C-alpha positions in Angstrom: 15.0 5.0 -21.4 14.6 8.7 -21.5 11.5 10.0 -19.3 10.2 13.4 -20.6 9.3 15.8 -17.9 6.2 16.4 -19.6 5.3 12.7 -19.4 6.1 12.6 -15.7 4.0 15.8 -14.9 1.1 14.1 -16.6 1.4 10.7 -15.0 1.4 12.7 -11.8 -1.8 14.2 -12.6 -3.4 11.0 -13.9 -2.7 9.3 -10.6 -4.2 12.3 -8.5 -7.2 12.3 -10.6 -7.5 8.2 -9.7 -7.1 8.9 -6.1 -9.8 11.5 -6.1 -12.1 9.4 -7.7 -11.2 6.2 -5.5 -12.2 8.7 -2.6 -15.4 9.8 -4.1 -16.5 6.2 -4.4 -15.6 5.6 -0.7 -12.1 4.2 -0.7 -10.0 4.3 2.7 -8.2 7.3 1.1 -11.4 9.5 1.3 -9.9 11.0 4.8 -6.6 11.8 3.0 -7.3 13.1 -0.1 -7.0 16.9 0.0 -5.1 19.9 -1.9 -1.5 20.1 -1.2 1.8 17.9 -1.3 1.1 15.4 1.2 -1.3 13.3 -0.6 0.6 10.6 -1.5 2.5 10.3 1.6 -0.8 10.3 3.7 -2.0 7.6 1.3 0.9 5.5 1.6 1.2 5.8 5.4 -2.5 5.0 5.7 -2.1 1.9 3.5 1.1 0.8 5.9 -0.9 1.3 9.1 -3.7 -0.8 7.4 -1.2 -3.5 6.4 0.7 -3.6 9.9 -2.8 -3.7 11.3 -3.4 -6.8 8.8 -0.2 -8.6 10.0 -1.0 -8.0 13.9 -4.5 -9.4 13.4 -2.9 -12.7 11.7 -0.5 -12.7 14.6 -3.4 -12.6 17.4 -5.4 -14.9 15.7 -2.7 -17.6 15.4 -2.1 -17.0 19.3 -5.6 -17.2 20.1 -5.8 -20.6 18.4 -2.8 -21.8 20.3 -4.9 -21.2 23.5 -7.8 -22.7 21.7 -10.1 -19.6 21.7 -10.2 -19.4 18.2 -11.8 -21.3 15.0 -9.3 -22.9 12.8 -11.0 -21.6 9.6 -10.9 -18.0 10.9 -7.2 -18.3 11.8 -6.2 -19.8 8.5 -8.2 -16.9 6.7 -6.4 -14.3 8.9 -2.7 -15.6 8.3 -3.5 -16.1 4.8 -4.7 -12.5 4.4 -1.6 -11.5 6.4 0.5 -13.6 4.3 -0.9 -11.9 1.0 -0.5 -8.2 2.8 3.3 -9.1 3.5 3.5 -10.4 -0.2 2.0 -7.2 -1.5 4.3 -5.0 0.5 7.6 -6.6 -0.4 6.7 -6.2 -4.2 5.7 -2.7 -3.8 9.1 -2.3 -1.8 11.1 -3.9 -4.6 9.3 -1.8 -7.1 10.3 1.1 -5.3 13.9 0.4 -5.1 13.8 -0.7 -8.9 12.7 2.9 -9.7 14.9 4.7 -7.4 18.0 2.7 -9.0 16.5 3.4 -12.6 16.4 7.3 -11.8 19.8 7.1 -10.5 21.4 5.6 -13.4 19.6 8.1 -15.8 22.2 10.1 -17.5 22.2 13.8 -16.7 
């Protein structure tokens, strides 16, 4: 499968416009959207920080339940959310690795 440079550039521009639209709508990327080359890396960094925070929240909720300080419904909700976050991060990681391998296998 050959990827044309013009198609790749158009895809990057479309993604940049989506990010700008999401920031205007009040998404979490609003603080990181701006001019420059670090936009995607800033967005990715913020998403990873949110994911780590979500996982830590699940861990603390489980620890509070062990000591009897938390409601079981809140704990189950927090742990399920942490599990979904972990599944999403793993799926994104797998897609990134797959894309990298596809690029490395492209003929020059």
